[in-house]
N, C-alpha and C positions, 0 to 999 in steps of 0.2 A: 569411614567415610574418606574416598583419595580423591582428589581435584589436580588437573595440570592446570599449571599459572606457566607464564612466559618471564624471564628475569633476561636482564642483562648485567654485560660486567661494566665494572665503572673502574678509573684511574684515577682520579682527582679526588683528595680527602680534604678532608679542614670543614673549620663552622661555616666561614662563605660559599664553600663549595657545595655543602649539606642544604645549606639554606635558597642557595639556583634550583639543586636536583628537588626540592621538595616545591618548591614555588613553578617549577615545570609540570607538578602532576605527579612526579614520582617519589618513593621511598627510599631512603639507605638502608642498604640490607648488607647481613653477612651469611657465608654458606660457610660450616667449620665441622671437623670431628673425622671420624674411621681412619684419623693417622695421616690425612691427608693435607693438602695448603688449604688457606682460607682464600675462598673467594669474594672479592668486595663487588657488588650487583647494585640495582637496583629496579625496583616492582612498581608496578600503578598502583596507585592510591588505591583508585578504586577496588582492583583484588582485593587488596586487605585486606579493606572493609568487607569483602563480600564475605572472605575467610573469617572472619568474624562474628560475621552477623548470623552465618551457618552452622560457626562453631568446628570449621575445619583444621585438623592437625594433622592430617599427612599431605602434603601435595607431591606434584608430579614436577621436576623442573624443567623447562624446555627453553630453547634460545641458544643463548649463548652460554650455559651449561645445562646437562643434560644429568637428572639425578632424581634420589627421592629423599624429602627430604623432612621435619616435623618443624613446623613455626613454634620453636622451643620460646620466644619472648619477644613481647611488642614493645616497648620505651616510647611513653608519651612526654608530653610537655608538662611544666614543672606546674599547670594548671589542670593539667590533665583534659585540654581541648580540642592536641591533633596529636596525632601520628609524627614520632622521630625520627625512629630507627626499628626494625625488626631481625631477631636474630633467627636463621635456620638451621638445622643440626641433621648432616648424614643420615640416614636411617636406610636400613632393608626392611622389607614388610615385615620377614620373620621374627626380624628383631623385637625383644620385649621392653618397653620402655616404661617408665613414670613419667603419669602426666596429670595435670589438674582438668576434672571437667565439672557443666555446672550440672545442677540437679532441678528439674520442673517437678513443681507437684501437677497430681494429677486427680481430680473429682471435688467432692465436696465433704468436710469432716462435719461429720453429725453434732457432734459436740460442741461447734463454733456458733451453730446457727441458731440457739437462742443467746438470750442477753447476757448470762454470767458466765457463757465461755468466749474466748478469746483466742483464735490462732496467731500461733508464731514460729515461724520462719525462721530458723536457728542458723543452721547450713548450708549455704547456699554452694556450694560446690564440696567435691571429691579428690583426695589423690590417691588414684590408682594405679597398680602396675596390670601393663595388657598386652597383646601381640602389635604393634605398629598399627600391621592391617585393621586391626578390629578396634579401634578407637572406637567410641560411642560419641557421636556430635552431642549428648547430654543424659542425664541416665533419671529415672523417672519414678517418683514415690508417691505409691498411693494412698491417698486419706481418706477413703471414703466411708471409711469404718472405724474414723478417730473420735472417740469419745472424749468427756472433759475427763480431762483429767490425765488422757494417757498421752503418751509418748512415739515417735517411732526414732528409733536410732542406725545408724550406720552398720550394724550388724544385722539389721531385719531390712534392707535395699539388696534388692535383686539386680543383681553385675551381667553382665554380659560374657559366656561364656571364656574360661581361659582367665579374665581379670580378674586381681584381689582387690582390696581395700587395702592402704596405707594408712590413711585417716583412722585412728582410734579404735573400735567398736562399739565403745559406750558413748559415742560423741552423739549428742541430741540433733537430731534431721528439723522435726517438726514438733509441736507440741498443742495439746490445746488446755491454756492455763487457766485460771477462774480467771473472772475481771477483778475480783478484791482481795484474790492471794498472793500478787505479784508473781515472779517471775524467777523464785529460787533455785527449781531445778536447773533450768539453763544457762543461767548466770553461771551455777556450778562445772556445767557439763560445756562450757566455750570459754568460761574466766574474763564475761563479758555479759554486758544485758541482753537481754533477746532482743530482735529487732522486729517490729510490728512490720508484716505486708504491706509495701510501698513498693510504687515504682522505682527501682533502684536507677543512683544514676554513676556516669563512666567510671568507673577506679581509678584511680590515678598509677600506674606502674611504673613511677621514674623517669627519669631519663638516663 
């Protein structure tokens, strides 16, 4: 999915200038890549919030700069409560890029409908390689046939045409585990304790 957004060039730099830009409802940004000069930009906070909400990666830049770019990074404050900077990387729509895409569960797992089963959403996003013009907003994981003791792995996830998974094929995306047996399988697959389904807090992307 591609969206057109307006950007403006900025000459000012430094922390005080960045604070003033954010106070005005704009976000400092940089455009780089393809061997061209870096461009210091500003973009409306509302625009960035919309891109994040809809999972938009590929954008057409208009205004002071006309280019096609990938929303490569969003930097948050140390507390993760507001955006302080965004990075755009120049791309062509036919170019192959590496991106991270969220995973959405679809359906209801039969194995989790009994008191014995517990649905565990282990891997919330997938690293993929695909043409820039074909970056999906999200990937869907169908769990309608998932029974107690069963798991769905990266290798079983349906990807868009032309896309390949960079996340290892054996990583568990979701499983129905026994309420009493613990979560050994997910812990082995991810190297950490699996997470019960719940509303996620915004992740801190770093300053």
